[in-house]
N, C-alpha and C positions, 0 to 999 in steps of 0.2 A: 543858492542857484535860482535865478529868476525864471519865471514862467516863460518869458519871451527872451530869445536871444538877439532881439531887435531893440535898439534904443528908442524910447518914445519920441514920435515925431520925425524919426529918421529911418532911412532905408539901409543904413550901415550896420553890420553885424558887430555885436559887442564881442570883440576877440576873446577877452578874458572868460566871458561866460560860455562861448562856443568851446574854448578849450577844456573847460571843466566838464562839459557835456560829453564831448568826445572822449575824454579819459574815462569817465564813468562809463560810457557805452563800451569801450575797449576792455575794461576790466570785467564788466558783466558778460561780455561776449566771450572772452577768454575761458571763463568758467564754464560757459555753455560748451565750448569746443571740447574741454577736458571731460565733461560728462558724457558727451557723445562718443568721444574716442574710447572711454572705459566701456560704454555699451556695445560698441561695434566691435571691440576687440574680442569679444566673446565669439561672434560668428566668424570673424576673420580666422581665428586660430583653432576653430572647433575641431578640424581634421586632425590637429596634432594632440589635443589634450583629451578628446574623447576616450581614448583606450586607457588613460590613467584613471578615469572615473567610472567608466562602464566596461568591465571585462567581457571577453568573448572575441570570437574570430570574425563575426559578421559586422563589418563597418556600417552598413545600412542601419542595423539595430542600434549601434552605437550613436550614429548621427540622429536617429529617431529620438533617443533618450535625451540628446543634447537639445533637439528642437522642442521637446515637452518641457524642459527646464527653461528655455528661452521664452515659451509661451507664458510661463508663470510670471515673468516680468510684466507682460501686458495686464494680467489680472490684477497686479498690485498698482498699476499706474493710476486707476481712478481713486485708490485709497491714498496714495502720494499726493494726487492733485488736491484731495480735500485737506490732508493734513498741512502741507506747505502753503496752500491757498489760505487757510485759516491763520497760520503763523504770520503770512505776509500781510493780510487784511488787519490782523488784531495787533501785531507787534511791529511790523515794518517789513519792506521789501529786503532791506539789507540782511537782516538776521535770518530770513527765510532762504535767500540765496546762499548765504554762508553755510547754513545747516545742510541744505541739499547737496552741496559738493562735498561736505564732510562724510555724509552717509555714502556717497559714491566711493570715496577714498576706502572706507572700511570694507565695502564690498569688494573691491578690486584687490585690496590687501589680503583678504580672506582667501580668495581664489589663488592668488600668488602663493600663499603659504600652506594651503591645506595638503596634507599627505595624500598619497594615492590609494586606490582601493586595494592594492597589494599590501599596503601598510596597516591600514585601519579598517578595511572592509567596508561594509554597507554605510558606514558613517561618512566616508568620502563623497558620495553623490548627494547625501543629505546636507552636508555642509556647503557643497556647491549650490544646491537649490536655495539654501538659507541666503548665501551671498547675492545670488541673482534676485531674490525677493527683496534685499535691502537696496540694491541697485534699481529695481523696478519702483520702489517708493520714491527714491531720489529722482529718477527721471520723470516720474509723474508729477512730482512738485517743481521741477525745474522749469518745464515749458510755461506754465501760467504765470510763475513769479517773474521769469526772465522777460517774457512778453509784456508784462505789465511795467516792469522796471524800464525796459528800453523805450516803451511808448511813452512813459511819464517824464523820462529824463530828456527826451529829444524836444527840441523847440517845435512848436506847432507847424511851422511852414515846411520842416523836412522830417516829420514824423514817420512817413512812408519809408524814406530812405534809411534812416537810422535804425528803425525796428526790422528792417530786411536783413540786417546783419545777424539776427537770430538764426535764419536759416543758412547764412554764409558760414557761420561756426558750426551749425548742425551738420551740414554736408562736409565742412572741414574735419570735423571729428572722424567721419567715415574715411576721408582721404588720409588722415594721419595713421589711422589703424592700417590702412593698405600700405603705406610707405613703411611702417614698422615692419610688417609682414615681408614686403620685398627685400628690405635690408637684411633681415634676418635669414630669409631664404637664399638670396643670391650672394650675399657678402659675408656674413659673420658665422652662419652655423650650417651643418650638414642636416638632411632629413632626419636622420637617427637622432642627432643632438636636440633637434626641435621637439621631436616626439619624447625624448628622455626627460628633458628638464628645460629646454629653451622656450617652450610655451609659456612658462612663468613670467619671462622677461617683461612682455607687454602690459601684464597686469601690475607688475611692479612699478613700471614706468608710469602707469595710470594713477596708481595710488600716490606716487611722488608728486605728479603734476597736480592732482586734486589738493594735496596739501598746500602747494604753491598758490593755487587758485583760491583756496579757503583765506589764506593769509591776505591776499589782495582784496577779496571781497570784504574781509573785516573793516577795511578803511574806506569802503564805498560810502559816499554821501546818501543819506536818505533823500527820496524824492521829495520835492516841495509839495506835490499834489497830496501825499500821505500826511505831511506835517500839517497842512492847511485842513485836511479832513479831521484830523484829531481835535482841531479847535471847534469844528462846527457840529460833529456828531461822534458819539462814543463809538470806537472801533468795536466791530462785532465779528465779522468774517465767518458768520454762522450759516448753515444751510437754511435755517427758518428765514433769516433776512433775505437769502439768495432766492428763495421761492417767490419773493414779491416780484421777481422779474421772469416770469414763465416765458414770455415772448422772446426775450433775448437768449435764454437758455436753449430754446428750441432752434433759434436761428444759428447758435454756435454748432449744435449737432448736424443741422442740415447743410451748413456751408462747409463743415469739415469732412463729412462723409466721402464725397467724391474726391476731394483734394488729397485726403490721407490714402485712400486706396490707390490713387495714382502715384503719389510720392513712394509708397512702399513697392509698388510694382517696378518703378524705374529707378529704384536704389536696391533695396534688399533682394528682391526676387530676380532683377534683370540680370544679375551674375549667373544665377542658376539657369535662367532662360537662355542666355547667350551660349552657355556651355552645353546644356542638354538638348535644347530644341534647335539652336542655329548650328551647333556643332563645332564651335571654334576651340582651339586647344587651350589649356590653362593659362599660358603667357598671354595669348591673344585677348582671352576674356578679361584678365587682370588689367591689361593696357587699355582696352576699349572702355571698360567701366571706369577706370581712373580718368581717362581723357573727358568722358562724358560728364563725370562730376565736377571736374574743373570748369567745363563750359556752364553747367548749371550754377556753380558758385558765382561766376561772373555776372550772370543774369540777374541775381537777386537784387543788388543795389540799384541797377539799371531800371528795372520795373518798379522798385520802390519809389525811386526819384519820379518816374512817370506818374506814379499814383498821386504824388504830391501836386502834380500839374492838372490832371484830368479827373482825379477822384479814384475811389477804390473799386467802385462797381463796374466801370467799363473793363477792367482787367479780370475781374471775377467772371464777367459774362463772357469775355474772350476765352477764357479757360474752359467754361462750361460748354460753350458752342464748339469750340475746336475739339475739345476732349470728346465730346459726344460724337461728332462726325468723323474724327481722324483716327481714333484709337483703334478700331477694328482693322481698317486697311493698313494702318502703319505697323501693327503687330504681325498681321499676316505676310506683309512684305518682309519684315525682319526675319520671320521663321524661314523664308524661302532662300534668303541670301547666304552665301557661304563666305563673303568678302568682309574681313574685319573693318575695312574703310566704310564700306556701305552700312554695316551695322553701326559704327560709330556715328555716321551722318543721320541715320534714321532714329537713333536714340536721342540725339541732340535736337532733331526736329520735335520730338515728343516734349522735351524740356523747353522749348520755345512756348508752348501753351501751359505746361504744368507749372512754370514759374509764374504764370499769372495768379495762380493761387498761393504758392509757397512764399513768395516775397512779400505779401501783404496780409496773409491770414491772421498773423500775430496782431498787427496793429488795428485791423478790422474788429477782431473780438474784443481788444481792450477799449476800443471806442464806443462799444456797446454799453458798458457798465459804469456806474458811478464809482467813485474811489473807494468807498468803504467796503465794497464786495467784489472788487474788480479782479483781484488775483484769483479768488476762488470761482468767480463766474467765468474767467478765461480757462482756468486749469481743470476743473472737475468735469464738465460736459465734454471738453476736448478729449480728456483722458479716456472716458467712457466710450467716445465715438471711435477713437483710435484703436480701442481694444476690440471694437466690433468690425470695423471696416478696414483699418490700416494692418494691424498685427495678423489677421486672418488671410489677407490677400495672397502671400506666397503659398499658404496651405490650400486655399481654394483652387489656385492656379494648378498645383501639383496634383490635386484630386482629379480635376477635369483631365489633366494629361494622363493619370493612371487609368482612367476609364476610356480613353481613346478619343477624347473630344476636347482637346485643348483650346480649340477655338471658342468654345463656350465661355471661357474666361474672358475673352476679349469683349464679348457682349455684355457679360457681367458688369465689367469695369466701365464700358461705355453708358450702361444703364444707371450705375451708381452716380457717375458724373452728371448725367441727364437730370437725375432727382435733385442734386445740388444746383444745377442750372435754374430749376423752378424757383429755388429760394434765392438766388442771386438776382433773378429777374423781379422779384417781388419785394425785397429788402431795400431799405433805405441806404443811401450812400453815406457810410459813417464819416467821410472826410467832411461832409457839409453838414451833417447832423450828429455830431459827436457829444458823447456823454463825459469827455475827459475833464470837463470843467464842473461836473457835478459831484458834490461830496456826501449827498444825502445818505 
């Protein structure tokens, strides 16, 4: 695979080369979708499997226990970012991508097959937690490696467009989990069947899909950047070597904080917000969130392509400015509406600026680091920042709601986005000052 999909001295695209790149990007992206489907299936079906692992009559306590196990996945993501980042930088992107989806397969398979508390007692929630730890490791490694792979395999003229498919498939994983939930709820099973055994089905599906994705990833072509880097410098992928780039590490933290808080607010937490604060019914909530996620998916490649034309920095600044100024009035207006259509429009309006971050954040981080530490440099600081600002966003919002000051979360989110805006305004535009060609 050549570095350019453009023939020297010509403006015509090398069709064969472009086809190879697209095939590699599709295979890498499908694996990413499977990983995120498995991750979101846990939250989508929590209401049904919680009684099987956490006995008792209080559903709030059951969901709290489920949430605690969910939080454990975020604690493991930095470790996964280091482990799979090291593998990707030391042994290659392909083997790291394959191993990460294999880990996700094991995690889902364990959940699907674990006996209930009534059968094996306290061992049931312990095994559930272990399965989620494995999935947390997998997901922590998936982001940095897939961001690196998609950025390296794309031709330089369309790197923003192709790498945006990481979030297309990331959001697609959540959409797939919702589709499976709706099919089981509305078509195939009764609520009692879902609670008794039907909740195992999505995890079994996830394990099967992960096996399929792993087989496909085994045949991925290694990126030319990694192959070239091996000829120039011995692969390390070590934290010691990564610490030679403190400015870039801090940039990843700074540019991620506001974006990940906004992303988890308008995906994971928004379903809770629309149901509890806006007051929509369960069906209205599901369809509103489903529709807004489709809208968000469509925006990703559009914004990615725009970044290839005007640069990455303008989109990041757009997200920072709009997010800082519009978050509070938008969420306040959303809380007051009782119309599902108005709620849909308002959440879509939020995605118009949130996509300024999600569509290009992967390529921006990849363009900060040289090849020999790229996967680790992208994955590790990102995973740490997501654990601090992304995974905690729903909990912080619910805490403020519980003490009677829900609006405080709106200002918190706007404040975190503003901190990232400061970073966006002072950093270089990585499209024009990229480290993708550096292999040091």
